[in-house]
C-alpha positions in Angstrom: 208.2 -44.4 47.6 210.6 -46.0 44.9 213.0 -48.6 46.0 214.7 -46.3 48.4 215.1 -47.2 52.2 214.4 -43.9 54.4 216.3 -44.5 58.3 216.6 -41.8 61.0 218.3 -41.8 64.0 216.9 -40.0 67.4 217.9 -39.0 70.8 218.4 -37.1 73.1 221.8 -34.9 73.9 224.7 -37.2 74.4 223.6 -40.3 73.2 226.2 -40.6 70.3 224.1 -40.1 67.0 227.0 -38.6 65.7 229.4 -41.5 66.8 226.9 -43.7 64.8 226.5 -42.1 61.8 229.7 -41.6 61.4 230.5 -45.4 61.9 228.1 -45.9 59.5 229.4 -43.4 56.8 232.6 -45.4 56.9 230.9 -48.8 55.7 228.9 -46.7 53.1 232.3 -45.2 51.6 232.9 -48.9 50.8 229.3 -49.7 49.0 228.8 -49.3 45.6 225.3 -48.1 46.2 224.0 -44.5 46.7 223.7 -43.8 50.8 223.3 -40.5 51.1 223.6 -38.7 55.1 221.6 -35.6 56.0 220.5 -33.9 59.0 217.7 -32.1 60.7 216.8 -29.3 61.2 219.3 -28.9 57.6 220.0 -30.9 54.9 219.5 -28.4 52.2 220.6 -24.9 51.7 217.4 -23.1 52.8 216.9 -25.5 55.8 220.3 -24.9 57.0 219.7 -21.5 56.7 216.4 -22.1 59.1 218.8 -24.0 61.5 221.1 -21.4 62.1 218.4 -19.2 63.3 217.1 -21.8 65.6 220.0 -23.3 67.1 221.9 -19.8 67.5 219.5 -17.4 69.5 221.2 -16.8 72.4 219.3 -15.5 75.8 219.9 -11.8 75.4 217.7 -12.2 72.4 214.2 -12.2 72.6 212.8 -15.9 73.8 211.7 -18.2 70.7 208.4 -19.6 71.6 207.8 -23.4 71.3 205.3 -22.7 68.3 207.6 -20.5 66.8 210.2 -23.3 66.7 207.9 -26.0 65.8 207.0 -23.9 63.0 210.7 -23.2 61.9 211.6 -26.8 62.2 209.0 -28.2 59.8 209.4 -25.0 57.4 213.0 -26.1 56.9 211.3 -30.2 57.0 209.1 -29.1 54.0 212.2 -28.0 52.2 214.3 -31.0 53.4 211.5 -33.8 52.5 210.9 -32.0 48.7 213.9 -31.1 47.3 216.4 -34.0 49.2 215.1 -37.1 50.5 211.9 -38.0 48.2 214.2 -37.7 45.3 216.7 -39.6 47.0 214.5 -42.3 47.7 212.6 -42.3 43.7 216.4 -42.9 42.8 216.5 -45.9 45.1 219.1 -44.7 47.5 219.2 -45.0 51.4 218.8 -42.1 53.5 220.0 -41.7 57.1 219.0 -38.7 58.6 220.0 -37.3 62.1 216.6 -36.3 63.7 213.4 -36.5 62.0 209.9 -35.6 63.2 210.2 -38.0 66.5 212.4 -35.0 67.5 209.7 -32.5 66.9 207.2 -34.6 68.6 210.2 -35.1 71.8 211.0 -31.5 72.0 208.1 -29.4 71.3 205.0 -31.9 71.9 203.3 -31.9 75.0 203.6 -27.9 74.8 201.2 -27.5 71.9 198.0 -29.4 71.1 199.2 -32.5 70.1 196.7 -32.5 67.1 198.2 -29.0 65.4 201.4 -30.4 66.0 200.9 -33.6 64.3 198.9 -31.7 61.6 201.8 -29.4 60.8 204.1 -32.4 60.7 202.0 -34.1 58.3 202.2 -30.6 55.9 205.5 -30.5 56.1 206.5 -34.5 55.2 203.5 -35.3 53.1 203.3 -38.0 55.3 206.6 -39.4 54.9 207.7 -41.2 57.5 210.9 -43.5 58.3 211.3 -47.2 57.3 213.1 -47.6 60.0 213.7 -45.0 64.0 216.6 -45.8 65.5 216.2 -44.6 69.4 219.4 -44.3 71.1 218.3 -44.0 74.5 220.5 -43.8 77.7 220.5 -41.6 81.8 220.3 -37.9 80.2 222.2 -37.2 83.6 225.1 -39.5 82.5 224.7 -38.8 78.6 224.5 -34.7 79.4 227.9 -35.2 81.7 229.7 -37.3 78.8 228.8 -34.5 76.3 230.0 -31.9 78.2 233.5 -33.7 79.3 234.0 -33.8 75.7 233.4 -30.2 75.4 230.5 -30.8 72.9 227.8 -28.3 74.3 227.0 -25.8 71.7 223.5 -24.8 71.4 220.7 -23.6 73.4 219.0 -27.4 73.6 222.0 -28.7 74.6 222.3 -26.4 77.9 219.2 -26.6 78.9 218.7 -28.2 82.6 218.6 -32.1 83.6 214.5 -31.8 83.7 214.6 -30.8 80.2 216.6 -33.4 79.5 214.2 -35.9 81.2 211.1 -34.7 79.9 213.0 -35.1 76.2 213.7 -38.8 77.1 210.0 -39.5 78.4 208.5 -38.1 75.3 211.2 -40.0 73.2 209.9 -43.5 75.0 206.1 -42.4 74.7 206.5 -41.9 70.9 208.2 -45.1 70.7 205.1 -46.9 72.6 203.4 -45.4 69.6 204.8 -46.4 66.8 206.9 -49.7 68.2 206.7 -51.1 64.6 209.1 -48.4 63.1 211.0 -47.1 66.7 213.2 -49.4 68.3 215.4 -48.6 71.0 219.0 -49.4 71.0 221.4 -48.7 74.5 223.6 -45.3 74.2 225.2 -46.5 77.1 226.7 -49.4 75.8 230.3 -49.2 73.9 230.7 -47.5 70.4 230.9 -50.8 69.1 228.0 -52.4 70.6 225.5 -49.9 69.7 227.0 -50.0 65.7 226.6 -53.9 65.7 223.0 -53.7 67.8 221.7 -51.1 64.4 223.4 -53.1 61.7 221.4 -56.2 63.1 218.5 -54.3 63.0 219.0 -53.1 59.6 219.4 -56.9 58.1 216.1 -58.1 60.3 213.9 -55.4 59.8 215.1 -53.7 56.5 217.0 -56.8 54.7 219.9 -54.6 54.3 223.4 -54.8 55.0 226.7 -52.8 53.9 229.1 -54.8 51.6 231.5 -55.6 53.8 228.9 -57.1 56.2 227.0 -58.8 53.8 229.4 -62.2 54.4 
């Protein structure tokens, strides 16, 4: 896909994805290469509209089935891949995405037929997988509590019980076992500085990429 690089950042609620991505953005601001940050669901105007439908459904409204969730997410993903990610990679950009298909495998996988779900993912992505995935991992009880303490609980996925979050973590770890060459686990309970250092090391060792100010 051109000369670009595609990195996804994955993990359950409260793992520190936003903190990590903000730190990477700070490094990217001082780099003269094209480095783009995006998210899923979202990343394009149409996909952002679908994100709002998915995340802002309240308990008083008709419940969205797991199948509907998967279809809405992958409809957004298809637009995102076609109109943002692929063009950027063809230009040679580094694309860092907050969540991608592994989140669908973790949140909707196990509740739907795996073969059908993978078919929908392939349809949405056209087979495009990240060059590297960072999986931020930690005990959900600790991480969800940390997120609630910060007042960050905002959508219906984050408000589910601890059993749900434990299941998501287990699904992420099983996905890592399926794709060990692509998905790399980083301990989310470490300090922000340690997490960033681990990710920068993986980017250098696995992809040969260093930010300008860290390349010396």
